[in-house]
C-alpha positions in Angstrom: 126.2 -0.9 147.4 128.9 1.8 147.6 130.8 2.3 144.3 133.6 4.3 144.5 134.3 4.5 140.8 130.9 6.0 140.4 131.7 8.4 143.0 134.7 9.6 141.2 132.6 10.1 138.0 130.3 12.1 139.8 133.2 14.2 141.5 134.5 14.7 138.0 131.0 16.4 137.0 131.1 18.6 140.0 134.8 19.5 139.4 134.2 20.4 135.8 131.6 22.8 137.1 133.9 24.2 139.7 136.6 25.1 137.0 134.1 27.7 135.5 133.4 29.4 138.9 136.3 29.1 140.8 137.9 32.2 139.3 135.3 34.4 141.1 135.0 32.4 144.5 137.1 32.9 147.4 139.5 30.1 147.5 139.5 29.6 151.5 135.9 28.4 151.2 136.2 25.7 148.7 135.7 22.4 150.1 133.4 23.5 152.9 130.4 22.4 150.8 131.4 18.8 151.3 131.6 19.2 155.1 129.9 21.1 157.6 132.8 22.7 159.8 132.0 23.8 163.4 134.6 25.4 165.5 138.3 24.8 165.4 141.4 26.3 164.2 142.5 26.3 161.0 145.8 24.2 160.4 148.3 23.7 157.6 149.9 20.4 157.2 152.3 18.9 154.5 151.8 15.3 153.6 154.4 13.5 151.7 153.8 11.5 148.5 155.2 8.7 146.4 156.5 9.4 142.9 156.8 6.6 140.3 157.3 5.9 136.8 153.8 4.3 135.3 152.7 2.9 132.1 149.7 5.1 132.0 148.2 7.2 129.2 151.0 7.9 126.7 151.5 11.3 125.1 149.2 12.4 122.3 151.7 13.0 119.4 149.2 12.6 116.5 147.8 16.0 115.1 146.3 18.1 112.2 146.5 21.5 111.3 143.6 22.4 113.6 144.0 20.0 116.5 146.6 18.0 118.6 150.4 18.0 117.8 151.8 20.4 115.5 154.9 18.9 114.2 156.4 15.4 113.4 159.4 14.5 115.5 162.1 12.2 114.2 165.8 11.3 115.0 167.7 9.3 117.4 169.3 10.5 120.7 171.6 9.0 123.3 170.6 11.3 126.2 172.8 11.2 129.5 169.6 11.4 131.6 167.0 9.6 129.6 169.2 7.0 127.9 168.9 6.0 124.3 165.7 6.7 122.6 164.3 7.3 118.8 161.3 9.0 117.3 159.8 8.0 114.1 158.1 10.9 112.2 154.8 10.2 110.3 153.6 12.9 108.0 150.8 13.2 105.1 149.8 15.5 102.5 146.8 17.0 100.7 146.3 18.3 97.1 147.5 21.8 96.6 145.0 24.6 96.1 147.0 25.9 93.0 146.5 22.7 90.8 145.9 24.0 87.1 145.0 21.9 84.2 148.6 22.6 82.9 150.1 20.4 85.8 147.5 17.7 85.3 148.0 17.6 81.5 152.0 16.7 81.5 153.9 14.2 83.5 155.4 15.2 86.8 159.1 15.9 86.1 160.4 16.9 89.7 159.3 16.6 93.3 160.7 17.1 96.7 159.9 17.8 100.4 160.5 21.2 102.0 160.6 21.0 105.9 160.5 23.9 108.1 162.7 22.4 111.0 161.5 24.5 114.2 162.6 22.1 116.8 166.2 20.4 117.9 167.0 18.5 120.7 170.4 16.9 120.9 173.8 17.2 119.2 173.5 20.2 116.8 177.1 19.5 115.6 176.8 16.0 114.1 175.1 15.1 110.8 171.7 13.3 110.8 170.9 10.6 108.4 167.5 9.4 108.1 165.6 7.0 105.7 162.4 8.1 104.1 159.8 5.2 103.7 156.2 5.4 102.1 153.4 4.4 104.5 151.5 1.6 103.2 147.9 2.4 104.6 145.6 5.4 105.4 145.9 6.4 109.0 144.2 8.6 111.6 146.1 11.3 113.6 143.4 12.6 116.1 143.9 11.6 119.6 146.7 9.1 118.6 149.4 8.3 121.0 153.1 7.9 120.8 153.1 4.1 121.1 151.5 3.8 117.8 153.6 2.4 114.9 152.6 2.8 111.2 153.5 0.3 108.6 156.1 1.8 106.0 158.1 -0.7 104.3 159.1 0.8 101.0 162.2 2.8 101.1 161.9 6.0 99.0 165.3 7.7 99.6 168.0 8.5 102.3 169.1 11.9 103.1 171.6 13.7 105.4 171.3 17.2 107.0 172.8 19.2 109.9 170.4 19.4 112.7 170.9 23.4 112.8 169.2 23.6 109.5 166.0 25.6 109.5 164.8 24.7 105.9 165.4 21.3 104.6 165.1 20.0 100.9 164.7 16.4 100.1 164.5 15.5 96.4 162.3 12.6 95.6 164.0 10.3 93.3 162.8 10.0 89.7 161.8 6.4 90.1 159.4 7.2 92.9 158.0 10.2 90.9 157.3 7.9 87.8 155.5 5.5 89.8 153.4 8.0 91.6 153.0 10.3 88.5 149.3 9.3 88.1 148.3 9.9 91.8 150.1 13.1 92.1 148.0 14.7 89.4 144.8 13.0 90.4 142.0 14.5 91.9 141.9 11.5 94.2 145.4 11.9 95.6 144.3 12.1 99.3 142.8 8.6 99.0 145.6 7.4 96.8 148.9 8.5 99.1 149.3 7.8 102.7 152.3 9.9 103.4 155.8 9.3 104.6 157.8 7.9 107.7 161.1 9.3 108.5 163.4 7.2 110.5 167.1 8.3 111.5 169.9 5.7 110.9 172.8 8.0 112.4 173.1 11.2 114.2 172.4 12.1 117.9 169.5 14.6 117.7 165.6 14.9 117.2 164.1 17.3 114.7 160.6 18.8 114.8 159.1 19.4 111.4 156.4 22.0 111.7 153.0 22.2 109.6 153.6 25.7 108.6 156.2 26.2 105.9 156.4 22.4 105.1 155.1 20.8 102.0 155.8 18.4 99.2 156.3 20.2 95.8 155.6 18.7 92.5 156.3 20.4 88.9 154.8 19.0 85.6 156.1 21.7 83.2 159.0 24.3 83.9 157.4 27.0 86.2 154.2 25.2 87.1 155.0 23.9 90.7 152.2 22.7 93.0 152.5 22.6 96.6 151.0 19.8 98.9 150.3 20.9 102.2 151.2 18.8 105.2 147.8 17.7 106.5 148.5 15.4 109.6 151.6 14.2 111.7 152.2 11.6 114.1 155.7 10.6 116.3 156.1 7.3 117.6 158.8 6.8 120.2 160.9 4.2 121.4 163.2 4.1 124.6 165.6 1.8 126.1 165.0 2.0 129.6 168.1 0.1 130.7 170.3 2.9 129.3 168.5 5.7 131.7 170.2 7.5 134.6 169.1 5.7 137.8 169.4 8.7 140.0 166.4 10.2 138.6 162.5 9.6 138.1 161.8 10.8 134.7 158.8 12.4 132.9 159.5 12.4 129.1 157.4 14.3 126.4 156.6 12.4 123.6 156.5 9.1 125.5 154.2 6.4 126.4 154.9 6.6 130.1 153.8 9.2 132.6 154.5 9.7 136.4 152.2 9.0 139.1 151.7 11.0 142.5 149.8 9.3 145.3 149.1 11.0 148.7 148.1 8.9 151.6 145.4 10.9 153.3 145.0 9.0 156.7 141.5 9.6 158.6 143.6 9.5 161.8 145.6 12.5 160.8 142.7 14.6 159.3 139.7 13.0 160.3 136.3 14.7 159.1 138.1 18.0 158.2 137.0 20.7 156.1 139.9 21.3 153.6 140.0 24.9 152.5 143.1 24.6 150.0 145.4 22.2 148.6 148.6 22.8 146.8 150.7 20.1 145.1 154.5 20.7 145.0 157.3 19.2 143.5 161.2 20.2 142.8 162.7 19.2 139.5 166.4 18.3 139.3 168.9 20.6 137.5 170.5 18.2 135.3 172.0 20.7 132.8 175.8 19.9 134.1 175.3 16.5 132.6 174.9 17.9 129.0 177.9 19.0 126.8 177.7 22.5 125.2 176.9 20.9 121.7 173.5 19.4 123.3 170.6 21.6 122.7 167.6 21.3 125.2 164.9 23.7 124.3 163.3 23.1 127.9 159.8 22.3 129.2 157.7 25.4 130.5 154.3 23.7 131.6 153.3 20.5 133.2 149.7 19.1 133.8 148.2 17.2 136.7 145.2 14.8 136.2 143.3 12.6 138.5 142.8 9.0 137.5 140.1 6.6 139.1 140.4 3.1 140.4 139.4 1.6 137.1 142.6 3.0 135.6 140.7 4.5 132.7 138.6 7.5 133.8 140.7 10.4 133.9 140.3 14.2 134.7 142.5 17.0 133.8 142.9 19.1 137.0 145.2 22.0 136.4 148.4 22.9 134.7 151.4 24.7 136.3 154.3 26.6 134.7 157.7 25.5 135.8 159.6 28.2 138.1 163.1 29.2 137.5 164.4 27.1 140.4 162.6 24.0 138.8 159.7 23.9 141.3 156.1 23.3 140.4 153.0 24.2 142.4 149.6 22.8 141.2 146.8 25.0 143.0 143.1 24.9 142.2 139.5 24.4 143.5 139.1 21.2 141.6 142.2 19.8 143.1 140.7 20.9 146.7 137.7 19.2 146.2 139.2 15.9 144.9 141.5 15.7 148.2 138.3 16.8 150.2 136.6 13.9 148.9 139.4 11.4 149.0 140.1 12.3 152.7 136.2 11.4 153.4 137.0 8.1 151.3 134.2 9.1 148.9 136.2 10.0 145.7 137.1 6.8 143.9 140.6 8.3 143.2 143.6 6.0 142.5 146.4 8.6 141.9 147.3 11.7 140.0 149.5 11.6 137.0 151.8 14.3 135.8 151.8 14.8 132.1 152.8 17.2 129.3 150.0 19.0 127.7 149.4 18.0 124.0 150.4 21.4 122.6 154.0 20.9 123.9 155.0 18.5 121.0 158.6 17.9 122.1 160.9 15.3 123.6 162.2 17.2 126.4 162.3 15.8 129.9 161.7 16.7 133.4 164.1 14.8 135.9 163.2 14.3 139.7 165.9 13.2 142.2 165.5 10.1 143.9 165.5 10.0 147.7 164.8 13.4 148.5 163.9 14.6 151.9 160.2 15.1 152.6 160.5 18.7 152.6 162.0 18.7 148.9 160.0 15.8 147.8 156.7 15.6 146.3 154.2 16.9 148.6 150.8 18.2 149.3 150.2 21.5 151.4 146.8 21.3 152.9 144.8 23.9 154.9 142.1 22.5 156.8 139.7 22.9 159.6 139.2 20.0 162.0 135.6 18.9 162.8 134.8 18.6 166.4 
């Protein structure tokens, strides 16, 4: 019995192999192994697509010092394109390497958090106030997505800073230090303490705290300071979709949604064609005029394209593309060509493509696409093929 899902899985295996060899192959020959072409002229045809916001795989915002996201994002923003949203940043720490006997022998008298703020999105002229909570239970950060919220009920302190600050110090109150004195000086600190959650209460910006240069510092005797390095992060996001600008379809980094792209390949249009090359092109909108001069937007440089099977679970990362200066994107790879070749033959198990931001992005930036664009400016696949006689 024909099973398109299994076909898709087999296609994924073939595609992965093709990725490693496509750099040395002639792109014009890609797809010919799937169909035996006979005489016929090579043609180029554009196929329009539908672009829609979906509740697909959320962005991976969890990470460690070696993989995944590399910063913790927290804050709240009223964005003229995306609408209102907030990020809760989670972070945990590990024992410092410079813990000596003197530190363990005497009670801790001082502790603070030192943040290396390397990312700002939003209004840089207004202060940002946030609550610092203690996370209640241990948590995993590997491959954790942006719709994950941790339990953090105990308020530690409240702090205010300017978004333009590069280095931020948050003193921890003496009551918290006294309560955690034993844990701070213990060799089992990693098991006894589960980190902090940062949640903004006022302001109009999201800040990113980078692993590098961020730590918790504690002192037990004058001059004996121990650094507890930041070991893992997670950023949870929440959006008020009813406040978004309805003129645009939006791809958001750090969010739990993606954009889906579907190309209706009709057998009556291509038949059993040999597809030599496929390029998916999109034109993002210039929304800079909607933001005031005080609003900082670092910008997005790269977007990924992945294929999604009909089971809505099996996915294959196909290719990434840089965003051109005019906002256009062109996805072009041998893997993409082979997927569309199999789809045209009704043999792929493909449901749709998804746009996503690679995990190394670790931002809250957005990419907007104007609704109702003409076909030549909207999402489209440029397909080079040869008809089979």
